[in-house]
C-alpha positions, 0 to 999 in steps of 0.5 A: 502593396496595401492601400493607404488610408487616403486611397481607402478614404477616397474610395469610401467618399465616392461610394458613401458620398459624392466624392471628397470635398476640397476642405477635407483633402488634407485629413484623408491620410490621417483618419482610418476608414472606420473612423471616417465612416463613423463620422459620416454615420453620425452626422447623417443620423441627424433628422433631414429638414423638409425641403420646401420650394413651392411659392405662395401662389402654388400654396394659395391655389391648392388651398383655394381648390381644397376649400372649393372642393375641387379635386383635380386641376382639370376643374380649374379655369384655363388661365389658372390651370396654365399658371399652375403648370408653369409654377409647378414646373419651375418649382420642380426645377428649384427642387432639383437644384436645391437637392443637388446643392445638398448633395454637394454641400451637406456634411450628411453625405451618407444620408444624401447618397442613400437618398439618391439610391432610393430616389432611383429605387422608388423612381417616380415622375410627377409634375405636382411639386407638393407630391415630389417634395413629400416623396423626397422627404420620405426617402431622405428621412428614412434613407438610413432607417428601416426599409419596412417603414420607408416602404409603407410611407412610399406606398402611401405617398401621393406621388407614387399612388398617382404615378402608378394609377392607384387613385383609379384602383376601385372595388370591382375594377382593380388597377394592377399597376401599383401592386405589380410594381410594388412586387417587381421593383420595390420588394421581391423582383421579377419572377418571384410571384404569380400574375394571380398574386398581382391581381389579388394584391391589387384588390387589397390596395383598392381605395388607397389614394391621396388629395391635392395637398398630398395627404393619404386618403383611404376611400372605404367605399372603394375598398374590396374587403373580401377574401384574397390570397397573396403568396399562399396566404389568405385573408381579408387583406388590406394594403398594409397587410399585403406589404407585410406579407411581401416583407416576410419573404426573404427574397425581398431582403435578397433583392434589396441587398443585390441592388445596394451591392451593385450600386455601392460596391460592384456591378458584378455581384459576389453571390456569397457576400450578397447572401451573407449581407441579405441574411443579416439585413433580414434578421435585423428586420430591414435595418438599412444603417446596419446593412450599410455598416456591414458593407462600408466597414468590411475589408472586402469593400476596399479590395482593389477590384471594387475601386474604380469599378463603377461608371459615375452616374451623371449626378455623381459626376456633377456633384463630385466636381463641385465638391472637389472644386467649390464654385458659384454658378451665375446661372445654376439652371445650366446644371439642369441642361447638363443633367438632361444631356448626360441622361439623368435629370433628378425627378424625371426617371425614364420609367418606374424602373429608374435609371439602369446605370452602368454602361448605359450612362455612356453613349457618343453624345453623353461621353463628349459632354462628360469630357467637356464639362470640366472645360465648360465650368472653367474657361471658354469651351463651347458646347453644341450637343443637343439633349434628347427631347422629352416634353416633361424634361424640357419643362414645357419649353421649346429649347434646343439645349444648345450652347450659344456664344455671347460676350463673356465679361471675364473674357473669351466666349460666353457659354449659353444654353438655349434661347435667351439663356445666361452665360455660364460664369463659374467662380471656383474657390481654389484655395483649399484644393491648391493648399493640399498640394503645397508640399508636393514637388512640382515634378511630382504634381501630375502624379499627385493630382492623378492619385487624388482625382483618378480612382483607377490606375491611370494610363494618362500620359503625364507629359501630355497633361503637362503639354496642355496645362498652363506652366506660367506658375505653380498655381496655374499649373495645378488648376489647368492640370486638374481640369485636364485630368477631370476631362479624361475617360479615367475620371468617369470611374469611381 
C-alpha cells in the first residue's frame, strides 16, 4: 500500500526538521511532501539572527583586556580569571538552551536541522562563549548556503583555530592538528591524503590565529611563505589556497555527501544514489540547498526502508517531544542534565570527530532515560541515573546528576537534578494536539496515536497501552496513552 501524504510528511519533518509540531498536525494530510519541503525551504532561507547570550560583565572584561593588551586569560588577576570561567560556563549553558529552543520553536526547521548536522561535522569544544557564538553563527548562516564559503569561515573561526591548536602553528615549528582534521574530518576523509600532505598543509596555515574578541588574525611574521606541495600541487600556498585545493578534489564532495546521506536518509548507504548526489553536489560548486532538495524531493527518500530506520539522537528526541507537546519548563537547566545522561550535550562533543551516532546512542543507562523522559516531564516519575562525569560538561560543578525527591506544588513527588536543583515542573499545552484527534472514534485512538507517534511498524500492544492509560475521560486517555507510546522503544526511531 502506498504511503499517504501524512506518513510521508511525518517522515520529512523528522528528517528535515525535529519532528512535526502539534499546530501543524491537521495540515499534514492536505499538503504534498514537495509543497511542504518548498515551504520549509522558503522560511529557512531567511537570514539567521546572531545568538548573543554573553552578559555585560563578560563583554566588559574582554573589552578591558583588549585595551590593556592582554591576549590570554592567564594574564588576568586570579579573581577575575575565576569570574570569567564561571560567567563563560553559564553563558554556554544559556547558549545551549537558547539554540535548543530555536530547534523546538523556529519555523526554519530545515535551517536548524542542517545547522545541527554541521555542529557535529565541525565539532568543537571551547569554553569561550564568544568563540562558540561565532562558530554557531557561521554554521547557521551557511547551513543551506555554499559549503566552500562555510569551510573557509569555519577554518578562520576563533573556536576552531583554538580547539585545533593553530594559534601555536608557527614558521619553523608547524602544528599539524588543524591541517590534519581539515583533511580527515572536514573535507576528504581518512585515506585520501599522505602524511606529507598534512605536513605541507600545516605550513600553509602558519600564522593563522584569532584574538580574544574572536576575530581572525593573520600573523605575517609567523607564516611560512616558502614553497609547499599539497596533493600533487606545488606553490607558495597560504591556508586559503590549500582549502581551495581540497575543494577541487571530487572526494570532498563524495565524503560530505556520504555523511549527509547517513544522517538524513539511512545509515546504510546506497552507493549509486550517493555517487549521483555527490556528482551533482560537486558540479553545483557545493550548493548545499540543491543537494538537500535532491534528497528530500526524490521518490526514493520516501521508500519504506528509509522510514523509522534511524535512532533519534538525544537532541532530536528532546526537541521532538517538545514540538509535539509544547511545554513550559520551570527549570530549563534540567534539559542540560538530560542531554548529558543521554550522551549529547550541545557544544561539548566527545572529540573533534563529533558524536558517532547510530547504535552508540543506546546503552543501558541512556535507554532507561530515553524511556522515562516522557514520564519525567508529565508526572511523578523519579530519576536516579547518574551521567558520566566530564569536568567540562559538569561545567565546574560537583553535581551527581541524580534526581531527588521534594515537594511538588502540583502533587506527587518533585523531580530534582543534583544538589539544590529546582523541581522539574512542566506545563504542557495539549489543545492543538488533542484537537487533531477529535474525529477519531475512541476505539481507534491507540491506532491513530501510534500512527502519528511511531515512525516504524509497531509491535506495541494496544491493550497494554489501554491498561496503563487513564480511561476516566477521552482527554485523559489521549494524554496518558501519548506518554505511554513515547515511552516505548519504537518511539526512539525516526
